[in-house]
C-alpha positions in Angstrom: -32.5 217.5 -25.0 -34.6 220.6 -24.1 -38.0 220.8 -22.4 -40.4 223.7 -23.4 -41.8 225.9 -20.6 -45.3 225.3 -21.8 -47.9 222.9 -19.8 -47.4 220.1 -22.4 -43.7 219.5 -22.6 -42.2 217.6 -25.6 -38.6 216.6 -25.4 -36.4 215.7 -28.3 -33.5 213.1 -28.5 -30.4 213.3 -30.6 -29.4 209.8 -31.6 -26.0 209.3 -33.2 -25.2 205.7 -34.2 -21.5 205.0 -35.1 -20.5 202.5 -37.6 -17.5 200.5 -37.1 -17.4 199.2 -40.6 -17.6 202.7 -42.0 -15.0 205.4 -42.2 -17.3 208.0 -40.6 -20.4 208.3 -38.2 -24.0 207.9 -39.4 -26.2 210.9 -39.8 -27.8 211.9 -36.5 -31.5 211.1 -35.9 -34.0 213.2 -34.1 -36.8 211.6 -32.0 -39.4 213.1 -29.6 -40.6 211.9 -26.2 -44.3 212.0 -26.6 -45.3 211.0 -23.0 -43.9 210.7 -19.6 -43.9 207.0 -19.5 -41.0 206.7 -21.9 -37.5 207.1 -20.8 -34.9 209.2 -23.1 -33.1 205.9 -24.0 -36.4 203.9 -24.7 -37.3 206.7 -27.2 -33.9 206.6 -28.8 -34.3 202.9 -29.5 -37.8 203.6 -30.8 -36.4 206.3 -33.0 -33.7 204.0 -34.4 -36.4 201.4 -35.2 -38.7 203.8 -37.0 -36.0 205.7 -38.9 -33.5 203.1 -40.1 -33.4 199.5 -41.1 -30.8 198.7 -38.3 -32.0 195.9 -36.0 -31.4 196.8 -32.4 -29.4 193.6 -31.9 -26.8 195.0 -34.1 -26.3 198.3 -31.9 -25.1 199.1 -28.5 -24.9 202.4 -26.6 -21.6 204.0 -27.1 -21.9 207.2 -24.9 -24.5 209.2 -23.2 -24.4 212.9 -23.5 -25.3 215.7 -21.1 -28.8 216.9 -21.6 -29.3 220.6 -22.8 -31.7 223.1 -23.8 -32.1 224.3 -27.4 -34.7 225.5 -29.8 -35.7 223.5 -32.9 -37.8 224.6 -35.8 -39.1 221.1 -36.2 -40.9 221.1 -33.0 -41.5 224.9 -32.8 -40.4 225.5 -29.3 -37.5 225.2 -26.8 -36.9 221.6 -25.9 -34.8 219.5 -23.6 -32.5 217.3 -25.6 -30.8 214.0 -24.5 -28.1 213.1 -26.9 -26.8 209.5 -27.3 -24.2 207.8 -29.3 -24.8 204.3 -30.7 -22.2 201.9 -31.9 -23.0 199.6 -34.9 -21.4 196.2 -33.7 -22.2 194.1 -36.8 -24.0 194.1 -40.1 -25.0 190.5 -39.6 -28.5 191.5 -38.2 -29.3 193.3 -41.5 -31.7 191.0 -43.5 -30.6 191.5 -47.0 -27.7 193.0 -49.1 -30.5 195.6 -50.2 -30.8 196.6 -46.5 -27.1 197.1 -46.1 -27.0 199.3 -49.4 -29.8 201.2 -48.1 -28.0 201.8 -44.9 -25.0 203.0 -46.6 -26.8 205.3 -49.1 -29.5 206.9 -47.1 -28.0 207.2 -43.7 -24.2 207.5 -44.2 -23.3 210.6 -46.0 -19.5 210.9 -45.3 -18.4 208.7 -48.4 -14.7 207.9 -47.7 -13.8 211.1 -45.6 -12.5 210.8 -42.2 -15.0 211.2 -39.5 -15.4 214.7 -38.2 -17.9 215.7 -35.7 -17.6 219.3 -36.8 -19.4 218.4 -40.0 -22.6 218.6 -38.1 -22.2 221.9 -36.2 -24.2 223.9 -38.7 -27.3 222.9 -36.9 -27.4 224.4 -33.4 -28.9 221.4 -31.5 -27.1 218.8 -33.6 -23.8 220.7 -32.9 -24.6 221.0 -29.3 -25.5 217.4 -28.9 -22.2 216.2 -30.6 -20.3 218.4 -28.1 -22.0 216.8 -25.1 -21.2 213.3 -26.7 -17.6 213.9 -27.8 -15.9 215.3 -25.1 -12.7 215.4 -27.1 -13.9 218.5 -28.8 -13.7 220.6 -25.6 -11.1 218.7 -23.5 -8.6 218.7 -26.3 -6.8 215.7 -28.0 -4.6 214.5 -24.9 -7.0 214.8 -22.1 -9.8 213.6 -24.3 -7.8 210.5 -25.3 -7.2 209.8 -21.5 -10.8 209.9 -20.7 -11.8 207.8 -23.6 -9.3 205.2 -22.7 -10.2 205.4 -19.0 -13.9 204.8 -19.8 -13.0 201.6 -21.7 -10.9 200.5 -18.8 -14.1 200.9 -16.6 -16.4 199.1 -19.1 -14.3 196.1 -19.7 -13.1 195.4 -16.2 -15.3 192.7 -15.1 -13.3 191.4 -12.1 -12.9 194.6 -9.8 -15.5 195.5 -7.3 -17.4 198.9 -7.0 -15.0 200.4 -4.6 -11.8 199.7 -6.7 -13.4 201.0 -10.1 -14.6 204.1 -8.1 -10.9 204.6 -7.1 -9.8 204.1 -10.5 -12.4 206.8 -11.8 -10.7 209.2 -9.4 -7.3 208.3 -10.9 -8.8 208.9 -14.5 -10.1 212.1 -13.4 -6.6 213.0 -12.1 -4.9 212.1 -15.3 -7.1 214.3 -17.3 -6.8 217.3 -15.1 -3.1 217.3 -14.8 -2.9 217.5 -18.7 -5.3 220.4 -19.0 -3.3 223.6 -20.0 -6.2 225.9 -18.5 -5.4 228.1 -15.5 -6.6 226.3 -12.5 -9.6 228.5 -11.1 -13.2 227.9 -10.0 -14.2 230.8 -12.5 -12.7 229.5 -15.7 -12.9 226.7 -18.2 -10.5 224.3 -16.0 -13.3 223.9 -13.4 -15.9 223.3 -16.1 -13.8 220.7 -17.8 -13.3 219.0 -14.4 -17.0 218.7 -13.9 -17.5 217.5 -17.5 -14.9 214.9 -17.1 -16.5 213.7 -13.8 -19.9 213.6 -15.4 -18.8 211.3 -18.2 -16.9 209.0 -15.7 -20.2 208.7 -13.9 -22.5 208.2 -16.8 -20.3 206.4 -19.3 -18.0 204.4 -17.1 -19.7 201.5 -15.4 -23.5 202.1 -14.9 -24.1 199.1 -12.6 -21.4 200.4 -10.2 -22.0 204.0 -10.9 -23.2 204.8 -7.3 -19.7 204.3 -5.7 -18.1 206.1 -8.8 -20.5 209.0 -8.5 -19.9 209.4 -4.8 -16.0 209.2 -5.0 -16.2 211.9 -7.9 -18.5 214.1 -5.9 -16.0 213.9 -2.9 -13.2 214.8 -5.1 -15.0 217.7 -6.7 -15.8 218.9 -3.2 -12.3 218.7 -2.1 -11.1 220.5 -5.1 -13.7 223.2 -4.8 -13.0 223.8 -1.1 -9.1 223.9 -1.7 -9.5 226.6 -4.6 -11.9 228.7 -2.3 -9.1 229.0 0.3 -6.7 230.6 -2.2 -6.6 234.4 -2.4 -7.4 236.3 -5.6 -3.9 236.9 -6.3 -2.6 233.2 -5.6 -2.2 230.7 -8.4 -2.7 227.0 -8.2 -0.3 224.8 -10.1 -0.7 221.0 -11.0 1.4 220.0 -8.0 -1.1 221.2 -5.6 -3.9 219.2 -7.5 -1.7 216.1 -7.5 -1.2 216.4 -3.6 -4.9 216.8 -3.1 -5.7 213.6 -5.0 -3.0 211.8 -3.0 -4.9 212.8 0.2 -8.2 211.7 -1.4 -6.7 208.3 -2.3 -5.3 207.7 1.2 -8.8 208.3 2.6 -10.3 205.7 0.1 -7.7 203.3 1.0 -8.7 203.7 4.9 -12.3 202.4 4.3 -11.4 198.8 4.1 -9.7 198.7 7.4 -12.5 200.7 9.1 -15.2 198.3 7.6 -13.4 195.1 8.9 -13.1 196.7 12.5 -16.8 197.7 12.5 -17.6 194.3 11.3 -15.6 192.6 14.0 -17.1 194.7 16.7 -20.7 194.0 15.4 -20.0 190.2 15.1 -18.5 189.9 18.8 -21.5 191.9 20.1 -23.8 189.1 18.6 -21.5 186.5 19.8 -21.3 187.8 23.3 -25.1 187.8 23.7 -24.9 183.9 23.9 -23.0 184.1 27.1 -20.1 182.0 25.9 -17.5 181.8 23.3 -18.8 179.4 20.6 -16.6 176.6 19.7 -17.3 176.7 16.1 -18.4 179.4 13.6 -19.8 179.0 10.2 -19.6 181.9 7.5 -21.2 181.9 4.1 -20.2 184.4 1.4 -19.9 184.6 -2.5 -18.0 186.3 -5.3 -14.7 188.3 -4.8 -14.3 191.2 -2.5 -11.3 192.4 -0.8 -13.6 194.0 1.9 -15.3 190.7 2.8 -11.8 189.1 2.9 -10.7 191.5 5.5 -13.8 191.1 7.5 -13.4 187.3 7.6 -9.8 187.7 8.6 -10.8 190.1 11.3 -13.3 187.6 12.8 -10.8 184.7 12.5 -8.5 186.9 14.6 -10.7 188.1 17.4 -13.7 185.4 17.6 -11.9 183.1 20.0 -13.7 180.3 18.4 -11.7 176.8 18.1 -12.7 176.3 14.4 -14.2 178.4 11.8 -15.7 177.2 8.6 -15.8 179.5 5.8 -18.2 178.4 2.7 -17.8 180.3 -0.6 -20.0 180.0 -3.5 -18.2 179.6 -6.7 -19.7 182.6 -8.3 -20.4 181.7 -12.1 -19.6 182.4 -14.8 -16.1 184.0 -14.0 -15.8 181.9 -10.8 -14.7 184.9 -8.5 -15.8 182.8 -5.4 -12.7 180.7 -6.3 -10.6 183.8 -6.3 -11.8 184.7 -2.9 -11.3 181.4 -1.5 -7.7 181.4 -2.8 -7.2 184.9 -1.3 -8.4 183.9 2.0 -6.2 180.9 2.3 -3.1 182.8 1.3 -4.1 185.5 3.8 -4.7 183.1 6.6 -1.4 181.0 6.2 0.5 184.1 7.3 -1.8 184.6 10.3 -0.2 183.6 13.5 -2.2 181.9 16.3 -4.9 181.3 13.9 -7.7 178.8 15.0 -8.7 175.8 12.6 -9.9 177.1 9.5 -11.8 175.0 6.9 -12.6 176.8 3.5 -15.2 175.0 1.3 -16.1 176.1 -2.1 -19.7 175.2 -3.1 -21.3 175.3 -6.5 -23.8 178.0 -6.9 -26.7 175.4 -7.1 -26.0 173.9 -3.8 -26.4 177.1 -1.9 -29.3 175.7 0.3 -26.9 173.0 1.5 -24.0 175.5 2.0 -26.3 177.5 4.0 -27.1 175.0 6.6 -26.0 175.9 10.2 -24.4 179.2 9.2 -24.0 182.1 11.7 -23.2 184.9 9.3 -23.8 185.5 5.6 -21.6 188.2 4.4 -22.5 190.2 1.4 -20.8 193.2 -0.2 -22.6 195.8 -2.2 -22.2 197.3 -5.6 -25.0 199.6 -5.2 -27.5 200.5 -2.2 -30.8 202.1 -3.1 -32.4 204.7 -0.9 -34.8 202.2 0.6 -31.9 199.9 1.7 -32.1 197.4 -1.2 -28.7 196.0 -2.1 -27.4 195.3 -5.6 -24.7 192.5 -5.4 -23.4 189.7 -7.4 -26.1 187.4 -8.8 -26.5 184.5 -6.5 -26.8 187.0 -3.4 -30.7 186.7 -3.4 -30.7 182.9 -3.4 -28.1 182.9 -0.7 -30.2 185.3 1.5 -33.3 183.3 0.9 -31.6 179.9 1.6 -30.1 181.2 4.9 -33.4 182.7 6.0 -35.1 179.4 5.3 -32.6 176.8 6.6 -30.7 178.9 9.1 -33.3 181.5 10.4 -31.1 182.4 13.5 -28.3 183.4 11.2 -27.4 187.2 10.7 -27.4 188.4 7.0 -24.9 191.3 7.0 -24.0 193.7 4.4 -20.7 195.4 4.6 -20.3 198.4 2.3 -18.9 201.8 2.1 -21.6 204.5 2.6 -20.3 205.9 -0.9 -22.3 203.1 -2.7 -25.6 204.6 -1.9 -27.2 205.5 -5.2 -29.0 208.8 -6.0 -32.1 207.1 -7.7 -35.4 206.6 -6.3 -36.3 203.7 -3.8 -37.7 201.8 -6.9 -34.8 199.3 -7.7 -36.4 198.9 -11.2 -35.0 202.4 -12.0 -31.4 201.1 -11.6 -29.5 199.8 -14.5 -29.3 196.0 -15.2 -26.0 194.9 -16.6 -26.3 192.0 -18.9 -23.0 190.9 -20.1 -21.5 188.7 -22.9 -23.1 185.3 -23.1 -19.7 184.1 -24.3 -18.6 184.0 -20.6 -21.3 181.4 -19.7 -20.5 179.4 -23.0 -16.7 179.3 -22.2 -17.4 177.4 -19.0 -19.6 174.9 -20.8 -17.0 174.5 -23.5 -14.5 173.2 -20.7 -16.9 170.3 -19.9 -16.8 167.2 -22.1 -20.2 166.2 -20.6 -22.1 169.0 -22.4 -23.9 167.8 -25.5 -25.2 169.8 -28.3 -23.2 173.0 -27.5 -22.7 173.7 -31.2 -26.5 173.8 -31.8 -26.8 176.5 -29.1 -23.9 178.6 -30.3 -25.1 178.3 -33.9 -28.6 179.6 -32.8 -27.1 182.4 -30.9 -25.0 183.5 -33.9 -27.8 183.1 -36.6 -31.1 184.3 -35.3 -34.3 182.9 -36.8 -37.8 184.1 -36.4 -39.3 180.7 -35.3 -36.9 179.3 -32.8 -34.5 181.4 -30.9 -32.2 180.9 -27.9 -30.6 183.3 -25.5 -28.1 182.9 -22.6 -28.4 185.9 -20.2 -25.4 186.9 -18.3 -26.8 189.2 -15.6 -24.1 190.2 -13.3 -26.1 191.8 -10.3 -29.3 191.3 -8.6 -31.1 192.9 -5.7 -31.6 191.7 -2.0 -34.5 193.5 -0.4 -34.2 195.3 3.1 -36.4 192.7 4.6 -33.8 190.1 4.3 -30.9 192.0 5.8 -30.2 192.2 9.4 -27.3 194.8 9.5 -25.5 197.2 7.2 -22.0 197.8 8.3 -20.4 200.9 6.9 -17.1 202.7 7.5 -18.6 204.9 10.4 -20.7 202.2 11.9 -24.0 200.4 11.6 -26.4 202.0 9.4 -30.3 202.0 8.9 -32.3 202.4 5.7 -33.2 206.0 6.9 -29.5 206.8 6.9 -29.5 205.7 3.1 -32.5 207.9 2.3 -30.6 211.0 3.7 -27.5 210.1 1.9 -29.4 209.5 -1.5 -31.0 212.9 -1.2 -27.6 214.6 -0.4 -26.2 212.9 -3.6 -29.0 214.2 -5.6 -28.3 217.8 -4.3 -24.7 217.7 -5.1 -25.3 216.5 -8.7 -27.6 219.3 -9.0 -24.9 221.7 -7.8 -22.0 220.4 -9.9 -23.6 218.9 -13.0 -26.9 221.1 -13.7 -25.2 224.3 -14.5 -22.8 225.4 -17.3 -22.0 222.0 -18.6 
């Protein structure tokens, strides 16, 4: 997308739907952002509704492309283009066979040929847009295939937390870079391809967890750049040097978990010591599955001196990650010598207020931290925080997270992506219960939409906890304040501009 330099700045969007039932891609569509209140993606959806008969329910975003400047005769000036690729998931949403025929005849122009993005390179902005979306064109077959496969891995992993997915992103970047044949220099195509790969991992990997992914990738790019700057003009860098550099980065990432647990232990003990005596009993509430939270709980069990510790874990529907966390805690503590009496209780999400009674600590992980200190975590975190604040007002609500999960966006949490996943994950849990009546009616209404009566089963994974409900943020280098997150957020923005705003 390109923005003109005049006072009124129209912006254009390339929209490229991809049909999974057809042998090739659909014809690109061009839309214009006419006011500042519409986001590029919103305008893309509007363009699809205006220019095609495809219902939005049949489409999903396949890839985001890097924005770019170009001139277009249809608008008459230079514009900023935002390219998107959409995937046509199903034809069931099309109302009639006539609509399906119109879709094939008026939008699809590839007949039975194999899909080839180069077919559109004759138009300058279409060609640029396709290059920005299909990184395979510039990366080459093998590196491009590795990146595409890596993106699918990130998108489909609904069990791992943000830190693990961020570490996976670094490994994907490594796999792509070691398969590039370009000379490893900062002044050539190798460095450009490294930054292109990092950008796609950030934007097209897992948007709800992209804060950690972006931070880890920026750290990696900084390490690579620093290393290459130390080399003399006559020196050459081989792939072994790059692999060793990635080994050091992954070692640094692995150290975060231990540092976080130590810092949490120090904070918790400082709170306990203020009472003047070692408590006989401690009660902890948490939810979802987090290796960091498990390590923090284990650390408190080791050092608290309490005679008994009660650990309450919410089940965390629909995938019941809390059950996995409880199992992990039990296995871990069974091998812990001299452990006090530990009771692990698994509560339904609906009974969170009951579970919150008498707790000393509510432990929350974070998948994303906004610049104002708001924390995005597993759905159920906000009810847990509200319940603790109401029924156990003296308890501490603590967020344990790497600083790398601070996001670049503004303080407005509405600007962050909301991840709504497949309703089938919720339905699967209902299907296991013999007491659920009329489930077939629900499933039928979901599959066959009617205009009069509809049913939806939202499956939102994450929600925001405001900073007013949080007592402490524990990071790998100590206790942090919202002001620290504002500084970090600004730094991330500056690094993004440095690595991604030029020559990509």
